[in-house]
Residue frames relative to the residue before (quaternion, step in Angstrom):
aa qw qx qy qz dx dy dz
X 1.0000 0.0000 0.0000 0.0000 0.00 0.00 0.00
X 0.4699 -0.6916 0.4742 0.2756 3.58 -0.86 0.99
X 0.4325 -0.6971 0.5141 0.2503 3.53 -1.09 0.78
X 0.0949 -0.7837 0.6130 0.0319 3.57 -0.94 0.96
X 0.1653 -0.8052 0.5662 0.0614 3.55 -0.78 1.06
X 0.0181 -0.7749 0.6316 -0.0188 3.55 -0.97 0.94
X 0.8420 -0.0131 -0.0347 0.5381 3.56 -0.75 1.08
X 0.7105 -0.4723 0.2531 0.4561 3.57 1.09 0.71
X 0.6816 0.4468 -0.2891 0.5022 3.60 1.26 0.06
X 0.4681 -0.6616 0.5122 0.2843 3.55 -1.06 0.80
X 0.4901 -0.6952 0.4440 0.2816 3.58 -0.76 1.08
X 0.6999 0.4731 -0.2754 0.4588 3.60 0.96 -0.83
X 0.7332 0.4367 -0.2364 0.4646 3.56 0.97 -0.85
X 0.8100 0.1425 -0.0530 0.5664 3.60 1.06 -0.71
X 0.0141 -0.8578 0.5137 0.0015 3.61 0.68 1.06
X 0.6650 0.5023 -0.3186 0.4516 3.61 0.98 -0.76
X 0.6158 0.5336 -0.3447 0.4661 3.58 1.06 -0.70
X 0.6463 0.5158 -0.3142 0.4665 3.56 0.99 -0.85
X 0.6766 0.5045 -0.2960 0.4472 3.58 0.84 -0.97
X 0.6441 0.5402 -0.3273 0.4315 3.58 1.03 -0.76
X 0.7064 0.4425 -0.2495 0.4929 3.57 1.25 -0.41
X 0.6239 0.5100 -0.3349 0.4884 3.54 1.33 0.21
X 0.1586 -0.7361 0.6468 0.1207 3.53 -1.21 0.68
X 0.0652 -0.8380 0.5413 -0.0206 3.60 -0.83 0.92
X 0.0388 -0.7619 0.6464 0.0104 3.53 -0.96 0.97
X 0.2322 -0.7993 0.5380 0.1331 3.64 -0.28 1.21
X 0.6873 -0.4853 0.3413 0.4190 3.56 -1.28 0.35
X 0.7353 0.2969 -0.1852 0.5805 3.58 0.96 -0.87
X 0.2937 -0.8157 0.4798 0.1344 3.52 0.10 1.40
X 0.2077 -0.8246 0.5153 0.1065 3.65 -0.28 1.21
X 0.1295 0.8014 -0.5657 0.1450 3.57 -0.04 1.30
X 0.4106 -0.6642 0.5575 0.2819 3.55 -1.32 0.28
X 0.3085 -0.8133 0.4592 0.1803 3.61 -0.10 1.26
X 0.6601 0.5202 -0.3155 0.4405 3.60 1.14 -0.54
X 0.6259 0.5363 -0.3434 0.4502 3.61 1.23 -0.21
X 0.4815 -0.6328 0.5183 0.3148 3.55 -1.25 0.50
X 0.6718 -0.5245 0.3374 0.3997 3.55 -1.17 0.62
X 0.7044 0.4513 -0.2724 0.4754 3.58 0.74 -1.06
X 0.6336 0.5435 -0.3268 0.4431 3.58 0.98 -0.85
X 0.6704 0.5049 -0.2991 0.4540 3.58 0.91 -0.91
X 0.6813 0.4824 -0.2964 0.4640 3.58 0.90 -0.89
X 0.6193 0.5163 -0.3479 0.4784 3.60 1.09 -0.60
X 0.6126 0.5491 -0.3326 0.4611 3.56 1.10 -0.73
X 0.6723 0.4849 -0.2874 0.4799 3.60 0.93 -0.95
X 0.6336 0.5318 -0.3282 0.4562 3.59 0.99 -0.84
X 0.6379 0.5307 -0.3219 0.4560 3.58 1.05 -0.76
X 0.6097 0.5503 -0.3477 0.4522 3.58 1.06 -0.75
X 0.7289 0.4178 -0.2274 0.4924 3.57 1.03 -0.82
X 0.4035 -0.7422 0.4501 0.2894 3.58 1.33 0.12
X 0.2315 0.7932 -0.5234 0.2078 3.55 0.96 0.93
X 0.3823 -0.7023 0.5527 0.2350 3.54 -1.00 0.86
X 0.8126 0.1812 -0.1581 0.5309 3.60 -1.16 0.55
X 0.0415 -0.8654 0.4993 -0.0051 3.54 0.87 1.10
X 0.6912 0.4949 -0.3053 0.4290 3.59 0.74 -1.00
X 0.6422 0.5302 -0.3144 0.4556 3.55 1.00 -0.85
X 0.6794 0.4893 -0.2861 0.4660 3.57 0.94 -0.91
X 0.6321 0.5320 -0.3261 0.4595 3.58 1.01 -0.79
X 0.6618 0.4963 -0.3067 0.4707 3.58 0.91 -0.87
X 0.6165 0.5494 -0.3317 0.4560 3.55 1.08 -0.77
X 0.6855 0.4769 -0.2808 0.4731 3.58 0.92 -0.91
X 0.6126 0.5513 -0.3442 0.4498 3.58 1.02 -0.76
X 0.6724 0.4808 -0.2902 0.4821 3.58 0.96 -0.84
X 0.6503 0.5487 -0.3148 0.4206 3.58 0.96 -0.90
X 0.7857 0.3279 -0.1774 0.4937 3.60 0.82 -0.93
X 0.5439 -0.6727 0.3794 0.3282 3.60 1.23 0.22
X 0.4362 0.7014 -0.4550 0.3328 3.57 0.95 0.88
X 0.2855 0.8152 -0.4755 0.1668 3.58 1.28 0.17
X 0.7248 0.4334 -0.2516 0.4728 3.59 0.89 -0.89
X 0.7197 0.4352 -0.2366 0.4865 3.59 1.23 -0.36
X 0.3978 0.7817 -0.4364 0.2007 3.59 1.27 -0.15
X 0.7507 0.3886 -0.2147 0.4893 3.59 1.07 -0.64
X 0.5335 0.6189 -0.4065 0.4088 3.58 1.27 0.30
X 0.5187 -0.5833 0.5073 0.3652 3.53 -1.27 0.35
X 0.5858 -0.6048 0.4095 0.3512 3.56 -1.04 0.79
X 0.6385 0.5549 -0.3264 0.4217 3.59 1.01 -0.76
X 0.6739 0.4933 -0.2918 0.4662 3.59 1.20 -0.43
X 0.5591 0.6292 -0.3768 0.3867 3.59 1.29 -0.12
X 0.5329 -0.5859 0.4980 0.3531 3.54 -1.29 0.42
X 0.6858 -0.4700 0.3412 0.4385 3.59 -1.27 0.28
X 0.6432 0.5431 -0.3228 0.4326 3.58 0.98 -0.84
X 0.6967 0.4535 -0.2761 0.4825 3.58 0.91 -0.85
X 0.5911 0.5450 -0.3717 0.4640 3.59 1.13 -0.54
X 0.6227 0.5269 -0.3352 0.4713 3.58 1.07 -0.74
X 0.6280 0.5297 -0.3324 0.4632 3.58 1.05 -0.72
X 0.6255 0.5172 -0.3342 0.4792 3.57 1.04 -0.76
X 0.6434 0.5274 -0.3144 0.4572 3.57 1.01 -0.84
X 0.6458 0.5062 -0.3144 0.4774 3.57 1.02 -0.79
X 0.6359 0.5379 -0.3274 0.4462 3.56 0.99 -0.83
X 0.6791 0.4740 -0.3025 0.4718 3.61 0.91 -0.85
X 0.6501 0.5236 -0.3240 0.4453 3.59 1.07 -0.67
X 0.7623 0.3790 -0.1899 0.4890 3.60 1.14 -0.62
X 0.4666 0.7414 -0.4208 0.2356 3.56 1.22 -0.33
X 0.7130 0.4157 -0.2537 0.5044 3.61 1.15 -0.56
X 0.4641 -0.7217 0.4071 0.3132 3.58 1.30 0.41
X 0.0628 0.8304 -0.5491 0.0710 3.61 0.65 1.09
X 0.5206 -0.6252 0.4821 0.3251 3.56 -1.23 0.45
X 0.7827 0.1829 -0.0764 0.5900 3.55 1.14 -0.74
X 0.1484 -0.7844 0.5995 0.0581 3.57 -0.90 0.99
X 0.1299 -0.7989 0.5863 0.0326 3.58 -0.72 1.14
X 0.0479 -0.8101 0.5835 -0.0296 3.57 -0.66 1.17
X 0.1448 -0.7976 0.5833 0.0511 3.58 -0.75 1.06
X 0.8236 -0.2034 0.0775 0.5237 3.57 -0.44 1.28
X 0.0808 0.8678 -0.4885 0.0416 3.64 0.79 0.93
X 0.7193 0.4276 -0.2648 0.4792 3.63 1.17 -0.35
X 0.3623 0.7496 -0.4874 0.2631 3.60 1.24 0.15
X 0.8339 0.2081 -0.1641 0.4841 3.57 -0.87 0.98
X 0.5584 0.6052 -0.3996 0.4028 3.60 1.22 0.03
X 0.4699 -0.6408 0.5116 0.3268 3.57 -1.19 0.50
X 0.7304 -0.4573 0.2684 0.4305 3.64 -1.22 0.37
X 0.6604 0.5018 -0.3209 0.4572 3.60 0.94 -0.79
X 0.6591 0.5052 -0.3043 0.4667 3.58 0.98 -0.85
X 0.6139 0.5526 -0.3444 0.4462 3.57 1.06 -0.77
X 0.6554 0.5051 -0.3096 0.4685 3.59 0.92 -0.91
X 0.6494 0.5255 -0.3151 0.4503 3.59 0.96 -0.87
X 0.6799 0.4755 -0.2908 0.4765 3.59 0.91 -0.91
X 0.6052 0.5532 -0.3486 0.4541 3.60 1.04 -0.76
X 0.6833 0.4907 -0.2897 0.4565 3.56 0.83 -1.01
X 0.6324 0.5314 -0.3246 0.4607 3.57 1.04 -0.80
X 0.6678 0.4940 -0.3007 0.4685 3.59 0.94 -0.90
X 0.6185 0.5390 -0.3468 0.4546 3.60 1.00 -0.74
X 0.6425 0.5171 -0.3155 0.4692 3.57 1.02 -0.82
X 0.6633 0.5004 -0.2977 0.4701 3.57 0.93 -0.93
X 0.6611 0.5530 -0.2956 0.4119 3.57 1.01 -0.88
X 0.5562 0.6035 -0.3973 0.4106 3.59 1.21 -0.26
X 0.7727 0.3299 -0.1633 0.5172 3.58 1.18 -0.57
X 0.7899 0.2433 -0.1214 0.5496 3.60 1.17 -0.50
X 0.5008 -0.5881 0.5271 0.3543 3.52 -1.34 0.25
X 0.0713 -0.8025 0.5923 0.0060 3.57 -0.68 1.12
X 0.1335 -0.7678 0.6240 0.0578 3.56 -0.82 1.06
X 0.1062 -0.8147 0.5700 -0.0091 3.55 -0.52 1.28
X 0.1249 -0.8005 0.5846 0.0437 3.59 -0.52 1.18
X 0.2487 0.7710 -0.5472 0.2102 3.58 -0.61 1.12
X 0.3399 -0.6994 0.5849 0.2308 3.54 -1.34 0.37
X 0.5678 0.5829 -0.3826 0.4375 3.59 1.28 0.01
X 0.3029 -0.8108 0.4752 0.1582 3.56 -0.18 1.29
X 0.5691 0.5800 -0.3925 0.4309 3.61 1.14 -0.48
X 0.6245 0.5327 -0.3298 0.4664 3.56 1.10 -0.72
X 0.6331 0.5402 -0.3220 0.4513 3.55 1.01 -0.86
X 0.6813 0.4895 -0.2892 0.4610 3.58 0.87 -0.98
X 0.6965 0.4888 -0.2774 0.4462 3.59 1.02 -0.77
X 0.7903 0.3639 -0.1450 0.4712 3.58 1.07 -0.73
X 0.7978 0.4440 -0.1905 0.3606 3.52 0.61 -1.21
X 0.3777 -0.6973 0.5682 0.2196 3.54 -1.16 0.77
X 0.7896 0.1161 -0.0447 0.6008 3.56 1.13 -0.65
X 0.2022 -0.8000 0.5609 0.0673 3.55 -1.00 0.89
X 0.0616 -0.7637 0.6421 0.0257 3.55 -0.95 0.95
X 0.1271 -0.7837 0.6060 0.0497 3.57 -0.75 1.09
X 0.1239 -0.7995 0.5874 0.0220 3.55 -0.79 1.11
X 0.0585 -0.7896 0.6108 0.0065 3.56 -0.90 0.99
X 0.8388 -0.1128 0.0223 0.5321 3.57 -0.54 1.22
X 0.7540 -0.4178 0.2018 0.4650 3.54 0.92 0.97
X 0.6705 0.4636 -0.2901 0.5012 3.59 1.28 -0.03
X 0.4113 -0.6920 0.5327 0.2610 3.60 -0.92 0.91
X 0.0993 -0.8213 0.5614 0.0194 3.59 -0.60 1.15
X 0.7863 0.0708 -0.0789 0.6087 3.60 1.27 -0.09
X 0.0652 0.7760 -0.6226 0.0770 3.55 -1.05 0.83
X 0.4199 0.6783 -0.4779 0.3677 3.58 0.02 1.30
X 0.5906 -0.5233 0.4323 0.4365 3.57 -1.27 -0.10
X 0.6896 -0.5189 0.3154 0.3946 3.57 -1.22 0.51
X 0.6325 0.5526 -0.3366 0.4258 3.59 0.98 -0.82
X 0.6906 0.4682 -0.2828 0.4732 3.58 0.89 -0.91
X 0.6317 0.5396 -0.3399 0.4407 3.58 1.03 -0.72
X 0.6380 0.5462 -0.3284 0.4323 3.57 1.08 -0.70
X 0.6910 0.4133 -0.2772 0.5244 3.58 1.22 -0.32
X 0.1935 0.8264 -0.5023 0.1654 3.56 1.28 0.47
X 0.8506 -0.0125 -0.0530 0.5230 3.55 -0.84 1.09
X 0.5668 -0.6278 0.3631 0.3909 3.58 1.16 0.67
X 0.2950 0.7797 -0.5116 0.2081 3.60 1.17 0.37
X 0.0348 0.7757 -0.6302 0.0068 3.53 -1.13 0.66
X 0.1725 -0.7588 0.6204 0.0979 3.52 -1.21 0.60
X 0.1222 -0.7859 0.6045 0.0446 3.55 -0.90 1.00
X 0.2374 -0.7530 0.5996 0.1305 3.53 -0.90 0.98
X 0.0469 0.8171 -0.5683 0.0854 3.58 -0.67 1.11
X 0.1412 -0.7719 0.6157 0.0712 3.56 -1.11 0.79
X 0.1902 -0.7795 0.5911 0.0823 3.54 -0.82 1.08
X 0.5303 -0.6395 0.4521 0.3247 3.57 -1.24 0.32
X 0.7594 0.2724 -0.1615 0.5684 3.58 1.30 -0.17
X 0.6321 -0.5089 0.4226 0.4036 3.52 -1.35 0.22
X 0.0839 -0.7866 0.6114 0.0207 3.55 -1.01 0.89
X 0.4320 -0.6992 0.5087 0.2565 3.57 -0.96 0.88
X 0.5777 -0.6116 0.4218 0.3381 3.55 -1.05 0.83
X 0.6708 0.5229 -0.3133 0.4223 3.57 0.88 -0.91
X 0.6106 0.5330 -0.3527 0.4677 3.60 1.20 -0.45
X 0.6499 0.5338 -0.3158 0.4393 3.56 0.97 -0.86
X 0.6522 0.5269 -0.3210 0.4404 3.58 1.05 -0.68
X 0.6046 0.5616 -0.3618 0.4339 3.60 1.25 -0.20
X 0.4901 0.6560 -0.4404 0.3681 3.60 1.26 -0.17
X 0.5162 -0.6647 0.4489 0.3003 3.58 -0.82 1.03
X 0.8095 0.2583 -0.2134 0.4822 3.57 -0.82 1.07
X 0.6078 0.5647 -0.3557 0.4303 3.60 1.19 -0.40
X 0.0981 -0.8212 0.5619 0.0173 3.56 -0.78 1.07
X 0.7836 0.1792 -0.0965 0.5870 3.59 1.20 -0.51
X 0.0820 -0.7864 0.6120 0.0185 3.55 -1.03 0.87
X 0.0679 0.7949 -0.5980 0.0768 3.57 -0.85 1.00
X 0.2910 -0.7541 0.5655 0.1637 3.57 -0.82 1.02
X 0.0757 -0.8253 0.5594 0.0169 3.61 -0.79 0.99
X 0.7994 0.0199 -0.0191 0.6001 3.60 1.29 0.03
X 0.7196 -0.3942 0.3143 0.4775 3.57 -1.29 -0.11
X 0.8444 -0.0978 0.0021 0.5267 3.56 -0.47 1.29
X 0.5629 0.5588 -0.3999 0.4593 3.61 1.22 0.47
X 0.0414 -0.8304 0.5531 -0.0532 3.54 -0.75 1.13
X 0.2423 -0.6912 0.6504 0.2013 3.50 -1.34 0.44
X 0.0973 -0.7993 0.5928 0.0110 3.54 -0.63 1.19
X 0.1561 -0.8199 0.5483 0.0521 3.57 -0.57 1.15
X 0.0449 -0.7954 0.6044 0.0018 3.54 -1.16 0.66
X 0.2744 -0.7398 0.5912 0.1670 3.54 -1.16 0.71
X 0.4803 0.6823 -0.4255 0.3503 3.56 1.31 0.03
X 0.4382 -0.6896 0.5138 0.2615 3.55 -1.11 0.74
X 0.5919 0.5151 -0.3950 0.4779 3.56 0.63 1.18
X 0.5225 -0.6024 0.4984 0.3402 3.54 -1.31 0.32
X 0.2533 -0.8116 0.5103 0.1289 3.59 -0.53 1.15
X 0.4314 0.7282 -0.4567 0.2739 3.61 1.20 -0.08
X 0.6388 0.5098 -0.3545 0.4543 3.67 0.89 -0.72
X 0.6394 0.5244 -0.3248 0.4590 3.58 1.05 -0.76
X 0.6295 0.5262 -0.3306 0.4664 3.58 1.08 -0.71
X 0.6355 0.5176 -0.3221 0.4737 3.58 1.02 -0.79
X 0.6384 0.5202 -0.3216 0.4673 3.59 0.96 -0.86
X 0.6381 0.5294 -0.3149 0.4620 3.57 1.02 -0.89
X 0.6608 0.5148 -0.3070 0.4518 3.58 0.91 -0.93
X 0.6569 0.5152 -0.3070 0.4570 3.57 0.93 -0.88
X 0.6754 0.5061 -0.2867 0.4533 3.56 0.95 -0.94
X 0.7605 0.3519 -0.1865 0.5128 3.58 1.13 -0.64
X 0.4826 -0.7082 0.4065 0.3168 3.57 1.29 0.49
X 0.4172 0.6671 -0.4879 0.3780 3.53 0.90 1.06
X 0.2834 -0.7144 0.6056 0.2064 3.55 -1.20 0.54
X 0.3089 -0.7314 0.5802 0.1816 3.56 -0.98 0.90
X 0.2631 -0.7947 0.5311 0.1309 3.58 -0.48 1.20
X 0.7757 -0.0717 0.0496 0.6251 3.57 1.04 -0.81
X 0.0586 0.7755 -0.6279 0.0298 3.55 -1.17 0.64
X 0.1907 0.7799 -0.5723 0.1671 3.57 -0.79 1.00
X 0.5266 -0.5988 0.4935 0.3471 3.52 -1.22 0.54
X 0.1829 -0.7611 0.6156 0.0915 3.55 -0.97 0.92
X 0.3538 -0.7811 0.4719 0.2049 3.58 -0.21 1.30
X 0.5078 -0.6437 0.4831 0.3073 3.53 -1.00 0.87
X 0.3321 -0.7189 0.5727 0.2118 3.53 -1.13 0.65
X 0.6205 -0.5504 0.4025 0.3873 3.54 -1.20 0.50
X 0.5681 0.5904 -0.3836 0.4261 3.58 1.15 -0.57
X 0.6500 0.5139 -0.3141 0.4634 3.58 1.01 -0.85
X 0.6480 0.5118 -0.3126 0.4695 3.57 0.99 -0.88
X 0.6321 0.5418 -0.3255 0.4482 3.57 0.97 -0.89
X 0.6571 0.5131 -0.3082 0.4583 3.58 0.94 -0.92
X 0.6561 0.5233 -0.3145 0.4435 3.59 0.94 -0.90
X 0.7438 0.4446 -0.2223 0.4469 3.54 0.93 -0.94
X 0.7723 0.3597 -0.1853 0.4898 3.59 1.15 -0.48
X 0.5940 0.5605 -0.3795 0.4347 3.61 1.22 -0.03
X 0.7973 0.2956 -0.2198 0.4781 3.55 -1.17 0.62
């Protein structure tokens, strides 16, 4: 069995040492709704044998923005504040690595922004692993992206590099007249054609070149006027589909 090291400890030889350095917030945040916020965090701190429990709990309450809710029962909190409690319990023992599984699921837009900002702040000091299928979250939060397909890593890079995967490019173009699909596919370098509006098309290419000049040449040859033409940056969702389909 291959040796895997986390935080300087071998996972097989020192599993408890590794676990003690990890913080984890699962998708289904396991909280005790009948407990008060401060009471619950003191309970978690006790499990981790933290010294100066009250001081550490107050520190975490301030960090995750629970000051106004500290004396409430967890069951009375909104989903957003429950997520904050979950983050506080995951970080209370000062882990080196924080693992978050779909932490913004079920939150409203305002709560999502608040949690994003909180995670960005935490990420300045700790390694944060964010597991999600929502690519907008990845683009908004992550410095590095790992895409896994059926247990195999199929991409490991920053978001900018992933968007240029296989030199793919998409050009959005609007003509002044109707154009047949079969004509558009004759443009040099064009591999995909998609209509998105009246005479508006997305033309995709896997060629390592800018296809816009070829589109202009095509328009001139076919007595078409190009009303608008611009590169349409690939989204991470498109890259995810390419790497995980089939």
